[in-house]
C-alpha positions in Angstrom: -14.7 24.8 -10.4 -13.9 21.4 -11.7 -11.7 19.3 -9.5 -8.8 17.2 -10.9 -9.5 13.5 -10.8 -7.6 11.5 -8.3 -5.2 8.7 -9.3 -7.4 5.8 -8.2 -10.6 7.5 -9.5 -9.0 7.5 -13.0 -7.8 3.9 -12.8 -11.2 2.7 -11.6 -13.1 4.6 -14.3 -10.8 3.2 -17.1 -10.9 -0.3 -15.6 -7.1 -0.3 -15.5 -4.9 -3.2 -14.5 -2.2 -0.7 -13.5 -3.6 -0.3 -9.9 -5.9 -1.8 -7.4 -7.7 -0.5 -4.3 -9.1 -2.4 -1.4 -11.4 -1.2 1.2 -12.2 -2.3 4.8 -15.8 -2.1 6.0 -17.2 -2.3 9.5 -20.9 -3.0 9.0 -21.6 -0.7 6.1 -19.0 2.0 7.1 -15.8 2.3 5.1 -13.1 2.4 7.7 -9.9 1.9 5.7 -8.4 2.0 2.2 -5.2 0.7 0.7 -4.0 0.9 -2.8 -1.3 -0.6 -4.9 0.1 0.8 -8.2 2.1 -1.2 -10.7 3.3 2.0 -12.4 6.1 2.5 -9.9 9.6 3.4 -11.1 11.3 2.6 -7.8 11.8 -1.2 -8.3 11.1 -3.3 -11.5 8.3 -5.8 -11.4 6.9 -4.3 -8.2 3.7 -3.1 -6.7 3.9 0.1 -4.6 1.5 0.4 -1.7 0.0 3.9 -1.7 -2.8 5.7 0.1 -3.0 3.4 3.1 -5.5 4.9 5.6 -7.5 3.6 8.5 -9.9 5.8 10.4 -8.3 6.8 13.8 -11.2 5.2 15.7 -10.5 1.9 14.0 -6.7 1.8 14.2 -5.0 -0.9 16.2 -7.7 -3.4 15.3 -5.8 -5.3 12.7 -7.5 -3.6 9.7 -4.3 -2.3 8.1 -2.7 -5.8 8.4 -5.8 -7.4 6.7 -5.7 -4.9 3.9 -2.0 -5.5 3.3 -2.7 -9.3 3.3 -5.4 -8.8 0.7 -3.1 -6.7 -1.5 -0.3 -9.4 -1.1 -2.7 -12.2 -2.0 -3.9 -10.3 -5.1 -0.4 -9.5 -6.2 0.8 -13.1 -6.0 -1.5 -13.8 -9.0 0.3 -11.1 -11.0 3.8 -10.7 -12.4 4.9 -8.8 -9.2 8.0 -9.9 -7.4 8.2 -7.2 -4.8 5.9 -5.0 -2.8 7.2 -1.7 -1.5 6.0 1.3 0.3 7.3 4.6 1.6 6.7 5.6 5.2 7.6 8.6 7.4 10.4 7.7 9.8 8.4 9.4 12.6 5.4 7.0 12.1 6.8 4.3 14.3 3.3 2.6 14.8 3.1 2.2 11.0 6.7 0.9 10.7 6.0 -1.7 13.4 2.9 -2.8 11.7 4.7 -3.1 8.3 7.5 -5.1 9.9 5.0 -7.4 11.5 3.5 -8.0 8.0 7.0 -8.9 6.6 8.3 -5.6 5.2 11.9 -4.6 5.9 13.6 -1.2 5.5 15.5 -1.1 2.2 18.2 1.6 2.5 19.4 0.7 -1.0 16.4 2.5 -2.5 17.6 5.7 -1.1 16.0 7.9 1.5 14.3 11.2 1.7 15.3 13.0 4.9 11.9 12.2 6.6 10.9 8.9 5.0 12.2 5.5 4.1 11.3 2.7 1.7 10.3 -0.7 3.0 10.0 -3.8 0.8 8.7 -7.4 0.9 9.7 -10.0 -1.6 6.8 -12.2 -2.8 8.0 -15.8 -3.0 7.1 -17.8 -6.1 
C-alpha cells in the first residue's frame, strides 16, 4: 500500500517557497518540529504555524519558544505581516507559551468550538 505524501514532505521535495519547517535537535536527536505555511486563507499576507510538536520528555525546556523565534526571524525576511496559529482551548500550557512569545487570541478570526486563533503582527 502506498501512503499519501504529507504536506511538508511534498513542499520539501519540490523545494517550495510556500512553506518552511524547522527542527530542534538535542545532540543528534530530533526533539521538536515546527512548520509555517504561506498558503493560509485565514489572513492575507500571513504565515500560519502548523505541526508544532516537542517530544514530551523535552517539553518545558524552551524548545518551542526557540522554534517559534526561528520561524519569526525567517518570516521577517519575507512579505509576511502576520503569524497565526490555531490552538485547542484546553491546551493551556501551549496558550501560555504562545502568549509569552507575543501571540494574542484573535476572536475576529472566528472560533471553532474547541479551538481559537492566535496572531502576532510582525513589525516592519
